[in-house]
py3Dmol code that shows the C-alpha trace and the ligand (Angstrom):
import py3Dmol

protein = """\
ATOM      1  CA  LEU A   1      49.745  60.228  78.134  1.00  0.00           C
ATOM      2  CA  GLY A   2      46.992  61.976  80.043  1.00  0.00           C
ATOM      3  CA  LEU A   3      45.152  65.210  79.800  1.00  0.00           C
ATOM      4  CA  LEU A   4      47.005  68.293  80.808  1.00  0.00           C
ATOM      5  CA  ASP A   5      44.296  70.156  82.547  1.00  0.00           C
ATOM      6  CA  THR A   6      43.130  67.147  84.512  1.00  0.00           C
ATOM      7  CA  LYS A   7      46.690  66.715  85.769  1.00  0.00           C
ATOM      8  CA  MET A   8      47.094  70.350  86.644  1.00  0.00           C
ATOM      9  CA  LYS A   9      43.928  70.264  88.785  1.00  0.00           C
ATOM     10  CA  ALA A  10      45.171  67.139  90.487  1.00  0.00           C
ATOM     11  CA  LYS A  11      48.179  69.376  91.555  1.00  0.00           C
ATOM     12  CA  GLY A  12      45.782  71.663  93.207  1.00  0.00           C
ATOM     13  CA  ARG A  13      45.964  74.420  90.550  1.00  0.00           C
ATOM     14  CA  LYS A  14      43.081  75.901  88.577  1.00  0.00           C
ATOM     15  CA  TYR A  15      43.823  75.163  84.855  1.00  0.00           C
ATOM     16  CA  ILE A  16      45.733  74.439  81.926  1.00  0.00           C
ATOM     17  CA  GLY A  17      44.237  76.863  79.173  1.00  0.00           C
ATOM     18  CA  SER A  18      44.659  77.873  75.588  1.00  0.00           C
ATOM     19  CA  ALA A  19      43.941  80.884  73.436  1.00  0.00           C
ATOM     20  CA  ALA A  20      41.002  80.135  71.201  1.00  0.00           C
ATOM     21  CA  ASP A  21      38.384  81.895  69.196  1.00  0.00           C
ATOM     22  CA  PRO A  22      35.610  80.743  66.626  1.00  0.00           C
ATOM     23  CA  ASN A  23      38.423  80.822  63.835  1.00  0.00           C
ATOM     24  CA  THR A  24      40.429  78.151  65.663  1.00  0.00           C
ATOM     25  CA  PHE A  25      37.863  76.065  67.531  1.00  0.00           C
ATOM     26  CA  ASN A  26      35.688  75.790  64.318  1.00  0.00           C
ATOM     27  CA  GLU A  27      38.358  73.344  63.208  1.00  0.00           C
ATOM     28  CA  SER A  28      37.139  69.977  64.583  1.00  0.00           C
ATOM     29  CA  THR A  29      40.482  68.727  65.537  1.00  0.00           C
ATOM     30  CA  CYS A  30      41.298  71.786  67.493  1.00  0.00           C
ATOM     31  CA  LYS A  31      37.957  71.636  69.086  1.00  0.00           C
ATOM     32  CA  THR A  32      38.582  68.064  70.265  1.00  0.00           C
ATOM     33  CA  ILE A  33      41.911  69.031  71.715  1.00  0.00           C
ATOM     34  CA  LEU A  34      40.457  72.017  73.454  1.00  0.00           C
ATOM     35  CA  THR A  35      37.888  69.910  75.160  1.00  0.00           C
ATOM     36  CA  SER A  36      40.280  67.144  75.981  1.00  0.00           C
ATOM     37  CA  ASP A  37      43.460  68.848  77.203  1.00  0.00           C
ATOM     38  CA  PHE A  38      42.403  72.305  78.197  1.00  0.00           C
ATOM     39  CA  GLY A  39      40.122  73.619  81.047  1.00  0.00           C
ATOM     40  CA  CYS A  40      40.275  77.195  80.266  1.00  0.00           C
ATOM     41  CA  VAL A  41      40.060  79.462  77.193  1.00  0.00           C
ATOM     42  CA  THR A  42      41.302  82.941  76.532  1.00  0.00           C
ATOM     43  CA  PRO A  43      39.657  84.814  73.448  1.00  0.00           C
ATOM     44  CA  GLU A  44      42.800  85.379  71.220  1.00  0.00           C
ATOM     45  CA  ASN A  45      41.106  88.520  69.659  1.00  0.00           C
ATOM     46  CA  SER A  46      37.318  88.543  70.067  1.00  0.00           C
ATOM     47  CA  MET A  47      37.092  90.488  73.363  1.00  0.00           C
ATOM     48  CA  LYS A  48      39.663  93.227  72.416  1.00  0.00           C
ATOM     49  CA  TRP A  49      38.422  96.771  71.948  1.00  0.00           C
ATOM     50  CA  ASP A  50      38.486  96.902  68.180  1.00  0.00           C
ATOM     51  CA  ALA A  51      36.374  93.753  68.151  1.00  0.00           C
ATOM     52  CA  THR A  52      33.784  94.697  70.861  1.00  0.00           C
ATOM     53  CA  GLU A  53      33.332  98.496  70.448  1.00  0.00           C
ATOM     54  CA  PRO A  54      34.561  99.316  66.918  1.00  0.00           C
ATOM     55  CA  SER A  55      32.786 102.756  67.023  1.00  0.00           C
ATOM     56  CA  LYS A  56      31.734 104.721  70.044  1.00  0.00           C
ATOM     57  CA  GLY A  57      28.869 103.186  71.968  1.00  0.00           C
ATOM     58  CA  SER A  58      28.214 100.582  69.253  1.00  0.00           C
ATOM     59  CA  PHE A  59      29.046  97.126  70.623  1.00  0.00           C
ATOM     60  CA  ASN A  60      29.538  93.865  68.756  1.00  0.00           C
ATOM     61  CA  PHE A  61      29.805  90.665  70.692  1.00  0.00           C
ATOM     62  CA  GLY A  62      29.366  88.145  67.910  1.00  0.00           C
ATOM     63  CA  ASN A  63      32.539  86.115  68.175  1.00  0.00           C
ATOM     64  CA  ALA A  64      33.031  86.749  71.877  1.00  0.00           C
ATOM     65  CA  ASP A  65      29.455  85.244  72.603  1.00  0.00           C
ATOM     66  CA  VAL A  66      30.387  82.200  70.442  1.00  0.00           C
ATOM     67  CA  LEU A  67      33.471  81.696  72.454  1.00  0.00           C
ATOM     68  CA  VAL A  68      31.717  82.174  75.884  1.00  0.00           C
ATOM     69  CA  ASN A  69      29.001  79.683  74.833  1.00  0.00           C
ATOM     70  CA  PHE A  70      31.618  77.217  73.732  1.00  0.00           C
ATOM     71  CA  ALA A  71      33.335  77.439  76.988  1.00  0.00           C
ATOM     72  CA  THR A  72      30.397  77.476  79.319  1.00  0.00           C
ATOM     73  CA  SER A  73      28.643  74.700  77.644  1.00  0.00           C
ATOM     74  CA  ASN A  74      31.743  72.597  77.926  1.00  0.00           C
ATOM     75  CA  GLY A  75      32.448  73.544  81.536  1.00  0.00           C
ATOM     76  CA  ARG A  76      35.612  75.529  80.770  1.00  0.00           C
ATOM     77  CA  LEU A  77      36.903  78.566  82.539  1.00  0.00           C
ATOM     78  CA  ILE A  78      37.446  81.871  80.693  1.00  0.00           C
ATOM     79  CA  ARG A  79      40.142  84.350  81.066  1.00  0.00           C
ATOM     80  CA  GLY A  80      38.717  87.642  79.537  1.00  0.00           C
ATOM     81  CA  HIS A  81      41.429  89.446  77.487  1.00  0.00           C
ATOM     82  CA  THR A  82      41.564  92.474  77.481  1.00  0.00           C
ATOM     83  CA  LEU A  83      39.788  95.629  78.542  1.00  0.00           C
ATOM     84  CA  VAL A  84      42.422  98.391  78.341  1.00  0.00           C
ATOM     85  CA  TRP A  85      45.304  98.019  75.885  1.00  0.00           C
ATOM     86  CA  HIS A  86      47.061 100.423  73.546  1.00  0.00           C
ATOM     87  CA  SER A  87      46.975  97.819  70.596  1.00  0.00           C
ATOM     88  CA  GLN A  88      44.002  96.674  68.725  1.00  0.00           C
ATOM     89  CA  LEU A  89      42.460  99.940  69.909  1.00  0.00           C
ATOM     90  CA  PRO A  90      40.092 101.603  67.548  1.00  0.00           C
ATOM     91  CA  SER A  91      41.288 105.120  66.331  1.00  0.00           C
ATOM     92  CA  TRP A  92      38.160 106.640  67.708  1.00  0.00           C
ATOM     93  CA  VAL A  93      39.615 106.048  71.198  1.00  0.00           C
ATOM     94  CA  SER A  94      43.172 106.783  70.498  1.00  0.00           C
ATOM     95  CA  SER A  95      42.366 110.173  69.024  1.00  0.00           C
ATOM     96  CA  ILE A  96      40.544 111.312  72.184  1.00  0.00           C
ATOM     97  CA  THR A  97      42.079 114.450  73.497  1.00  0.00           C
ATOM     98  CA  ASP A  98      40.009 115.172  76.485  1.00  0.00           C
ATOM     99  CA  LYS A  99      40.480 113.739  79.947  1.00  0.00           C
ATOM    100  CA  ASN A 100      36.776 113.571  80.990  1.00  0.00           C
ATOM    101  CA  THR A 101      35.641 112.125  77.742  1.00  0.00           C
ATOM    102  CA  LEU A 102      38.324 109.276  77.939  1.00  0.00           C
ATOM    103  CA  THR A 103      37.313 108.647  81.585  1.00  0.00           C
ATOM    104  CA  SER A 104      33.656 108.088  80.577  1.00  0.00           C
ATOM    105  CA  VAL A 105      34.594 106.082  77.473  1.00  0.00           C
ATOM    106  CA  ILE A 106      36.704 103.640  79.580  1.00  0.00           C
ATOM    107  CA  GLN A 107      33.873 103.319  82.109  1.00  0.00           C
ATOM    108  CA  ASN A 108      31.283 102.667  79.505  1.00  0.00           C
ATOM    109  CA  HIS A 109      33.530 100.261  77.732  1.00  0.00           C
ATOM    110  CA  ILE A 110      34.373  98.190  80.921  1.00  0.00           C
ATOM    111  CA  ASN A 111      30.841  98.392  82.291  1.00  0.00           C
ATOM    112  CA  THR A 112      29.354  96.931  78.953  1.00  0.00           C
ATOM    113  CA  VAL A 113      31.889  94.256  78.281  1.00  0.00           C
ATOM    114  CA  VAL A 114      32.391  93.067  81.855  1.00  0.00           C
ATOM    115  CA  GLY A 115      28.635  93.429  82.560  1.00  0.00           C
ATOM    116  CA  ARG A 116      27.774  91.287  79.594  1.00  0.00           C
ATOM    117  CA  TYR A 117      29.750  88.366  80.895  1.00  0.00           C
ATOM    118  CA  LYS A 118      29.316  88.979  84.705  1.00  0.00           C
ATOM    119  CA  GLY A 119      29.543  85.638  86.496  1.00  0.00           C
ATOM    120  CA  LYS A 120      30.827  83.794  83.524  1.00  0.00           C
ATOM    121  CA  ILE A 121      34.528  84.803  83.384  1.00  0.00           C
ATOM    122  CA  TYR A 122      37.168  83.462  85.750  1.00  0.00           C
ATOM    123  CA  ALA A 123      39.702  86.328  85.381  1.00  0.00           C
ATOM    124  CA  TRP A 124      40.014  89.574  83.331  1.00  0.00           C
ATOM    125  CA  ASP A 125      43.111  91.014  81.891  1.00  0.00           C
ATOM    126  CA  VAL A 126      42.017  94.458  82.964  1.00  0.00           C
ATOM    127  CA  VAL A 127      45.085  96.252  81.594  1.00  0.00           C
ATOM    128  CA  ASN A 128      47.573  94.844  79.203  1.00  0.00           C
ATOM    129  CA  GLU A 129      51.184  95.859  78.443  1.00  0.00           C
ATOM    130  CA  VAL A 130      51.101  99.193  80.276  1.00  0.00           C
ATOM    131  CA  LEU A 131      54.985  99.276  80.474  1.00  0.00           C
ATOM    132  CA  ASP A 132      57.017  99.428  77.396  1.00  0.00           C
ATOM    133  CA  ASP A 133      60.150  97.431  76.713  1.00  0.00           C
ATOM    134  CA  SER A 134      62.297  99.536  78.845  1.00  0.00           C
ATOM    135  CA  GLY A 135      59.855  99.370  81.724  1.00  0.00           C
ATOM    136  CA  ASN A 136      58.660 102.869  81.362  1.00  0.00           C
ATOM    137  CA  PHE A 137      54.942 103.696  81.098  1.00  0.00           C
ATOM    138  CA  ARG A 138      53.868 103.161  77.498  1.00  0.00           C
ATOM    139  CA  ASN A 139      52.834 106.493  76.081  1.00  0.00           C
ATOM    140  CA  SER A 140      49.306 105.438  75.204  1.00  0.00           C
ATOM    141  CA  VAL A 141      46.314 107.744  74.997  1.00  0.00           C
ATOM    142  CA  PHE A 142      45.330 106.399  78.487  1.00  0.00           C
ATOM    143  CA  TYR A 143      48.717 107.321  80.093  1.00  0.00           C
ATOM    144  CA  LYS A 144      48.985 110.610  78.234  1.00  0.00           C
ATOM    145  CA  LEU A 145      45.589 111.922  79.310  1.00  0.00           C
ATOM    146  CA  LEU A 146      45.138 110.275  82.631  1.00  0.00           C
ATOM    147  CA  GLY A 147      48.577 109.289  83.985  1.00  0.00           C
ATOM    148  CA  GLU A 148      49.087 106.216  86.110  1.00  0.00           C
ATOM    149  CA  GLN A 149      45.407 106.677  87.437  1.00  0.00           C
ATOM    150  CA  PHE A 150      43.899 105.215  84.323  1.00  0.00           C
ATOM    151  CA  ILE A 151      44.884 101.826  85.875  1.00  0.00           C
ATOM    152  CA  ASP A 152      43.144 102.642  89.080  1.00  0.00           C
ATOM    153  CA  LEU A 153      39.977 103.722  87.118  1.00  0.00           C
ATOM    154  CA  ALA A 154      39.973 100.568  84.971  1.00  0.00           C
ATOM    155  CA  PHE A 155      40.396  98.171  88.040  1.00  0.00           C
ATOM    156  CA  LYS A 156      37.679  99.921  90.070  1.00  0.00           C
ATOM    157  CA  THR A 157      35.249  99.975  87.219  1.00  0.00           C
ATOM    158  CA  ALA A 158      35.880  96.263  86.507  1.00  0.00           C
ATOM    159  CA  ARG A 159      35.435  95.402  90.160  1.00  0.00           C
ATOM    160  CA  ALA A 160      32.064  97.243  90.334  1.00  0.00           C
ATOM    161  CA  ALA A 161      30.818  95.549  87.091  1.00  0.00           C
ATOM    162  CA  ASP A 162      31.607  92.031  88.395  1.00  0.00           C
ATOM    163  CA  PRO A 163      32.465  91.669  91.957  1.00  0.00           C
ATOM    164  CA  ASN A 164      33.631  88.063  91.882  1.00  0.00           C
ATOM    165  CA  VAL A 165      35.886  88.073  88.840  1.00  0.00           C
ATOM    166  CA  LYS A 166      39.804  87.936  89.337  1.00  0.00           C
ATOM    167  CA  LEU A 167      41.337  91.039  87.982  1.00  0.00           C
ATOM    168  CA  TYR A 168      44.787  91.028  86.564  1.00  0.00           C
ATOM    169  CA  ILE A 169      47.436  93.253  85.196  1.00  0.00           C
ATOM    170  CA  ASN A 170      49.056  91.408  82.195  1.00  0.00           C
ATOM    171  CA  ASP A 171      52.481  91.989  80.541  1.00  0.00           C
ATOM    172  CA  TYR A 172      55.381  90.470  78.680  1.00  0.00           C
ATOM    173  CA  ASN A 173      59.154  90.206  79.244  1.00  0.00           C
ATOM    174  CA  LEU A 174      58.643  89.401  82.848  1.00  0.00           C
ATOM    175  CA  ASP A 175      60.579  86.165  82.474  1.00  0.00           C
ATOM    176  CA  GLY A 176      63.988  87.514  83.233  1.00  0.00           C
ATOM    177  CA  PRO A 177      65.469  90.058  85.622  1.00  0.00           C
ATOM    178  CA  GLY A 178      65.526  93.719  84.614  1.00  0.00           C
ATOM    179  CA  THR A 179      63.954  97.123  84.782  1.00  0.00           C
ATOM    180  CA  LYS A 180      60.689  95.967  83.243  1.00  0.00           C
ATOM    181  CA  ILE A 181      59.900  93.440  85.946  1.00  0.00           C
ATOM    182  CA  ASP A 182      61.255  95.728  88.745  1.00  0.00           C
ATOM    183  CA  ASN A 183      59.028  98.562  87.667  1.00  0.00           C
ATOM    184  CA  LEU A 184      56.019  96.311  87.278  1.00  0.00           C
ATOM    185  CA  ILE A 185      56.307  95.049  90.766  1.00  0.00           C
ATOM    186  CA  ALA A 186      56.812  98.655  92.042  1.00  0.00           C
ATOM    187  CA  LEU A 187      53.629  99.533  90.121  1.00  0.00           C
ATOM    188  CA  VAL A 188      51.642  96.696  91.622  1.00  0.00           C
ATOM    189  CA  LYS A 189      52.858  97.676  95.134  1.00  0.00           C
ATOM    190  CA  ARG A 190      51.529 101.280  94.426  1.00  0.00           C
ATOM    191  CA  LEU A 191      48.246  99.915  93.304  1.00  0.00           C
ATOM    192  CA  GLN A 192      47.892  97.819  96.421  1.00  0.00           C
ATOM    193  CA  SER A 193      48.848 100.742  98.727  1.00  0.00           C
ATOM    194  CA  ARG A 194      46.150 102.840  97.111  1.00  0.00           C
ATOM    195  CA  GLY A 195      43.550 100.014  97.705  1.00  0.00           C
ATOM    196  CA  VAL A 196      43.165  99.199  93.999  1.00  0.00           C
ATOM    197  CA  PRO A 197      41.199  95.962  93.653  1.00  0.00           C
ATOM    198  CA  ILE A 198      43.917  93.766  91.870  1.00  0.00           C
ATOM    199  CA  ASP A 199      43.927  90.065  92.249  1.00  0.00           C
ATOM    200  CA  GLY A 200      46.721  88.796  89.945  1.00  0.00           C
ATOM    201  CA  ILE A 201      49.641  89.414  87.661  1.00  0.00           C
ATOM    202  CA  GLY A 202      49.719  87.721  84.439  1.00  0.00           C
ATOM    203  CA  SER A 203      53.162  86.969  82.774  1.00  0.00           C
ATOM    204  CA  GLN A 204      52.546  86.353  79.040  1.00  0.00           C
ATOM    205  CA  SER A 205      55.783  84.268  78.634  1.00  0.00           C
ATOM    206  CA  HIS A 206      56.242  84.593  74.833  1.00  0.00           C
ATOM    207  CA  LEU A 207      59.617  82.700  75.184  1.00  0.00           C
ATOM    208  CA  ILE A 208      62.496  81.898  72.943  1.00  0.00           C
ATOM    209  CA  LEU A 209      64.080  78.476  72.654  1.00  0.00           C
ATOM    210  CA  GLY A 210      66.751  77.937  75.403  1.00  0.00           C
ATOM    211  CA  GLN A 211      65.905  81.146  77.181  1.00  0.00           C
ATOM    212  CA  VAL A 212      63.596  79.879  80.033  1.00  0.00           C
ATOM    213  CA  GLY A 213      65.958  79.469  82.872  1.00  0.00           C
ATOM    214  CA  GLY A 214      64.627  82.762  84.667  1.00  0.00           C
ATOM    215  CA  VAL A 215      60.999  81.964  84.585  1.00  0.00           C
ATOM    216  CA  GLN A 216      60.658  80.332  88.157  1.00  0.00           C
ATOM    217  CA  THR A 217      62.638  83.023  89.949  1.00  0.00           C
ATOM    218  CA  GLN A 218      60.698  85.908  88.309  1.00  0.00           C
ATOM    219  CA  LEU A 219      57.363  84.278  88.909  1.00  0.00           C
ATOM    220  CA  GLN A 220      58.318  83.938  92.521  1.00  0.00           C
ATOM    221  CA  ARG A 221      59.101  87.522  92.685  1.00  0.00           C
ATOM    222  CA  LEU A 222      55.656  88.318  91.228  1.00  0.00           C
ATOM    223  CA  ALA A 223      54.037  86.105  93.687  1.00  0.00           C
ATOM    224  CA  ALA A 224      55.751  87.831  96.555  1.00  0.00           C
ATOM    225  CA  THR A 225      53.428  90.660  96.045  1.00  0.00           C
ATOM    226  CA  GLY A 226      50.805  88.398  97.624  1.00  0.00           C
ATOM    227  CA  LEU A 227      48.761  88.296  94.340  1.00  0.00           C
ATOM    228  CA  ASP A 228      48.000  85.257  92.259  1.00  0.00           C
ATOM    229  CA  VAL A 229      50.162  84.851  89.280  1.00  0.00           C
ATOM    230  CA  ALA A 230      49.563  83.025  85.913  1.00  0.00           C
ATOM    231  CA  ILE A 231      51.476  82.339  82.863  1.00  0.00           C
ATOM    232  CA  THR A 232      48.853  83.842  80.373  1.00  0.00           C
ATOM    233  CA  GLU A 233      50.302  83.499  76.807  1.00  0.00           C
ATOM    234  CA  LEU A 234      52.806  80.798  76.890  1.00  0.00           C
ATOM    235  CA  ASP A 235      54.638  79.774  73.620  1.00  0.00           C
ATOM    236  CA  ILE A 236      58.389  78.974  73.047  1.00  0.00           C
ATOM    237  CA  ARG A 237      59.446  79.877  69.463  1.00  0.00           C
ATOM    238  CA  ILE A 238      62.264  78.138  67.602  1.00  0.00           C
ATOM    239  CA  PRO A 239      64.768  79.980  65.501  1.00  0.00           C
ATOM    240  CA  LYS A 240      64.614  78.483  61.895  1.00  0.00           C
ATOM    241  CA  ASP A 241      65.302  75.926  60.677  1.00  0.00           C
ATOM    242  CA  VAL A 242      63.596  73.684  63.043  1.00  0.00           C
ATOM    243  CA  THR A 243      65.804  70.528  63.693  1.00  0.00           C
ATOM    244  CA  SER A 244      65.183  67.498  65.974  1.00  0.00           C
ATOM    245  CA  ALA A 245      67.865  68.699  68.350  1.00  0.00           C
ATOM    246  CA  LYS A 246      65.822  72.021  68.616  1.00  0.00           C
ATOM    247  CA  LEU A 247      62.537  70.165  69.135  1.00  0.00           C
ATOM    248  CA  SER A 248      64.223  68.206  71.995  1.00  0.00           C
ATOM    249  CA  GLN A 249      65.423  71.429  73.469  1.00  0.00           C
ATOM    250  CA  GLN A 250      61.837  72.809  73.240  1.00  0.00           C
ATOM    251  CA  GLN A 251      60.621  69.517  75.123  1.00  0.00           C
ATOM    252  CA  SER A 252      63.047  70.375  77.911  1.00  0.00           C
ATOM    253  CA  ASP A 253      62.171  74.096  77.882  1.00  0.00           C
ATOM    254  CA  TYR A 254      58.349  73.246  78.320  1.00  0.00           C
ATOM    255  CA  ASN A 255      59.202  70.941  81.105  1.00  0.00           C
ATOM    256  CA  THR A 256      61.114  73.636  82.770  1.00  0.00           C
ATOM    257  CA  VAL A 257      58.291  76.226  82.405  1.00  0.00           C
ATOM    258  CA  PHE A 258      55.515  73.931  83.530  1.00  0.00           C
ATOM    259  CA  LYS A 259      57.586  72.998  86.563  1.00  0.00           C
ATOM    260  CA  ALA A 260      58.349  76.706  87.181  1.00  0.00           C
ATOM    261  CA  CYS A 261      54.536  77.344  87.768  1.00  0.00           C
ATOM    262  CA  LEU A 262      54.241  74.183  89.902  1.00  0.00           C
ATOM    263  CA  ASN A 263      57.027  75.284  92.062  1.00  0.00           C
ATOM    264  CA  VAL A 264      55.306  78.647  92.770  1.00  0.00           C
ATOM    265  CA  PRO A 265      52.363  77.914  95.045  1.00  0.00           C
ATOM    266  CA  LYS A 266      50.548  81.045  93.941  1.00  0.00           C
ATOM    267  CA  CYS A 267      50.821  80.108  90.196  1.00  0.00           C
ATOM    268  CA  VAL A 268      47.109  79.314  89.488  1.00  0.00           C
ATOM    269  CA  GLY A 269      47.452  78.173  85.846  1.00  0.00           C
ATOM    270  CA  ILE A 270      49.130  78.164  82.451  1.00  0.00           C
ATOM    271  CA  THR A 271      47.595  79.318  79.190  1.00  0.00           C
ATOM    272  CA  MET A 272      49.048  78.270  75.995  1.00  0.00           C
ATOM    273  CA  TRP A 273      48.909  80.956  73.268  1.00  0.00           C
ATOM    274  CA  GLY A 274      47.215  78.533  70.762  1.00  0.00           C
ATOM    275  CA  VAL A 275      47.027  74.843  70.106  1.00  0.00           C
ATOM    276  CA  SER A 276      48.500  74.181  66.794  1.00  0.00           C
ATOM    277  CA  ASP A 277      51.720  75.645  65.389  1.00  0.00           C
ATOM    278  CA  LYS A 278      49.682  76.419  62.166  1.00  0.00           C
ATOM    279  CA  ASN A 279      47.644  79.057  63.892  1.00  0.00           C
ATOM    280  CA  SER A 280      50.249  80.831  65.880  1.00  0.00           C
ATOM    281  CA  TRP A 281      50.746  84.581  65.776  1.00  0.00           C
ATOM    282  CA  VAL A 282      54.589  83.930  65.619  1.00  0.00           C
ATOM    283  CA  ASP A 283      54.402  82.964  61.893  1.00  0.00           C
ATOM    284  CA  SER A 284      53.539  86.472  60.789  1.00  0.00           C
ATOM    285  CA  THR A 285      55.240  88.482  63.568  1.00  0.00           C
ATOM    286  CA  PHE A 286      58.572  86.593  63.706  1.00  0.00           C
ATOM    287  CA  PRO A 287      59.043  85.042  60.265  1.00  0.00           C
ATOM    288  CA  SER A 288      62.527  83.774  61.319  1.00  0.00           C
ATOM    289  CA  TYR A 289      60.919  81.713  64.114  1.00  0.00           C
ATOM    290  CA  ASP A 290      58.598  78.746  63.997  1.00  0.00           C
ATOM    291  CA  ALA A 291      56.826  76.016  65.769  1.00  0.00           C
ATOM    292  CA  PRO A 292      56.177  77.563  69.263  1.00  0.00           C
ATOM    293  CA  LEU A 293      53.392  75.391  70.592  1.00  0.00           C
ATOM    294  CA  LEU A 294      52.561  71.818  71.742  1.00  0.00           C
ATOM    295  CA  TRP A 295      50.938  70.446  68.498  1.00  0.00           C
ATOM    296  CA  ASP A 296      52.443  70.618  65.109  1.00  0.00           C
ATOM    297  CA  ASP A 297      50.819  72.081  61.876  1.00  0.00           C
ATOM    298  CA  TYR A 298      48.940  68.715  61.540  1.00  0.00           C
ATOM    299  CA  TYR A 299      47.790  68.538  65.089  1.00  0.00           C
ATOM    300  CA  ASN A 300      50.234  65.823  65.964  1.00  0.00           C
ATOM    301  CA  ARG A 301      51.528  66.124  69.584  1.00  0.00           C
ATOM    302  CA  LYS A 302      55.082  67.310  69.622  1.00  0.00           C
ATOM    303  CA  SER A 303      57.865  66.395  71.942  1.00  0.00           C
ATOM    304  CA  ALA A 304      57.055  69.708  73.582  1.00  0.00           C
ATOM    305  CA  TYR A 305      53.747  68.087  74.702  1.00  0.00           C
ATOM    306  CA  THR A 306      55.624  65.279  76.294  1.00  0.00           C
ATOM    307  CA  GLY A 307      57.813  67.811  78.195  1.00  0.00           C
ATOM    308  CA  ALA A 308      54.786  69.674  79.531  1.00  0.00           C
ATOM    309  CA  ASP A 309      53.028  66.542  80.336  1.00  0.00           C
ATOM    310  CA  ALA A 310      55.882  65.065  82.282  1.00  0.00           C
ATOM    311  CA  ALA A 311      56.097  68.003  84.426  1.00  0.00           C
ATOM    312  CA  LEU A 312      52.423  67.519  85.476  1.00  0.00           C
ATOM    313  CA  SER A 313      52.844  63.875  85.981  1.00  0.00           C
TER     314      SER A 313
END
"""
ligand_1 = """\
43
G3I
O 40.113 90.166 61.638
C 40.917 90.728 60.619
C 40.645 90.300 59.266
O 39.315 90.754 59.036
C 41.571 90.865 58.261
O 41.317 90.330 56.926
C 43.029 90.348 58.456
C 44.012 90.772 57.590
O 45.321 91.143 58.237
O 43.315 90.691 59.753
C 42.425 90.347 60.873
O 42.841 90.783 62.034
C 44.048 90.182 62.661
C 43.646 89.545 63.927
O 44.837 89.175 64.599
C 42.632 88.460 63.930
O 43.200 87.435 63.213
C 45.080 91.296 62.689
O 45.462 91.626 61.458
C 46.242 90.758 63.435
O 47.237 91.839 63.771
C 45.817 90.111 64.895
O 46.893 89.673 65.479
C 46.733 89.343 66.915
C 47.674 90.270 67.628
O 47.567 89.946 69.081
C 47.471 91.722 67.531
O 48.055 92.491 68.409
C 47.110 87.835 67.110
O 46.047 87.135 66.543
C 47.108 87.529 68.745
O 47.618 86.246 68.960
C 47.988 88.534 69.303
O 47.832 88.352 70.798
C 48.687 89.125 71.616
C 47.983 89.362 72.888
O 46.610 89.834 72.649
C 48.819 90.177 73.806
N 50.135 89.783 74.061
C 50.926 89.608 72.756
C 50.108 88.645 71.905
C 50.940 88.312 70.692
O 50.998 89.372 69.833
"""
view = py3Dmol.view(width=600, height=400)
view.addModel(protein, "pdb")
view.setStyle({"model": 0}, {"cartoon": {"style": "trace"}})
view.addModel(ligand_1, "xyz")
view.setStyle({"model": 1}, {"stick": {}})
view.zoomTo()
view.show()
C-alpha cells in the first residue's frame, strides 16, 4: 500500500486531504497519518465565524494558527473553511437587521481572516451551503438582508484580500440529480456572467453506503461550468449495525468515488472529512449510522482505505 496523496499527485491532481484541527492532530497517530497519507488539510472548525470572530471586531486565531503552522511546516496545502455560512455563526451577526451594517461586517470579517493567511491558503470556501435542501436560497441573515448579492460581495472581498487563492462555492447533496444541483449550476452561471471572481465548486459528498452511483455524472456537470471542482468533505456512512458485508460495500463505494474524481479532469482533489471513525461528526449527528471514514476507531486501515487506494493505483 502506498500513500494516497503521493498517488493522487502522480495522476496529475493536486491533493488528497483531510479535515483536521488541533483536537485531532494532537493525537500522535492521527498526526502520523496526516503527514503520511494527506497533502492538504481543511480546518474542521477553527476558521469558522464563531471561532474567528466570536464578538464584533474581536478576532481569535488560536486554533487556526496552530493548524496553519502545522500545515505549512509540513509542506501541506490548506483549504480554508469557511467565510460566510449560516451555521456556527455568532448571534451578533445573525441578529443584524441593517443592510449597510451587514455589508461592512462581511467585508471586515473576510478582509481580516483572508488577509491574515494571505499567500498560505490554497483555496477558500467563500460561501458554504447557500442553498437549502430543496435548492432554494437559504433564508440566512445574509440572503434576507442582501439577497443573492451577498455572494458577489463575499467573493469580491476575498479576491481583493488574497489575489492568488482559489475561491470556491461549497455545498452538499450535489451527488445526485435534482433541483439542488440544477439551481447551484444556474447560480454559478449567473455569478460567472456578472464577473464574480469564482474559481471552483466544492461538493461536500457526505454520502450514504450504496448511494454513490451518481457522483461522477454530477461532478462532470459541475465541471462543465468551466470551474475547478473538488470533493471537499467526503465520508460514506454505514447504517448500523456495521457488518463485514457492509464494510466490503464501503470499500467498493470508496473505489467508485475516488475513480469519479479521477475520471473528471477538472477534479483537483478529494478531502476526507476526518481520519478516524472515532472523531467523525457522524457519531453525534446521525446516531443510527457509523464508521464513515478510512481508518477505524483504533486507527487501523479499513477495507475502505484499500478501495480508495486501488482507485489511485
Ligand atoms: O468547541 C465546543 C466545546 O467548547 C463544547 O464543549 C462542545 C459541547 O458541545 O462543543 C464544541 O463545539 C462543537 C464543534 O463541532 C467543535 O467540536 C459543536 O458543538 C459541534 O456542533 C461542532 O460540529 C461541527 C459541525 O460542522 C457544526 O456544524 C463538526 O465538528 C464539523 O465536522 C461539521 O462540519 C460541517 C462542515 O463545516 C460543513 N458541511 C457539513 C459538515 C458536517 O456537519
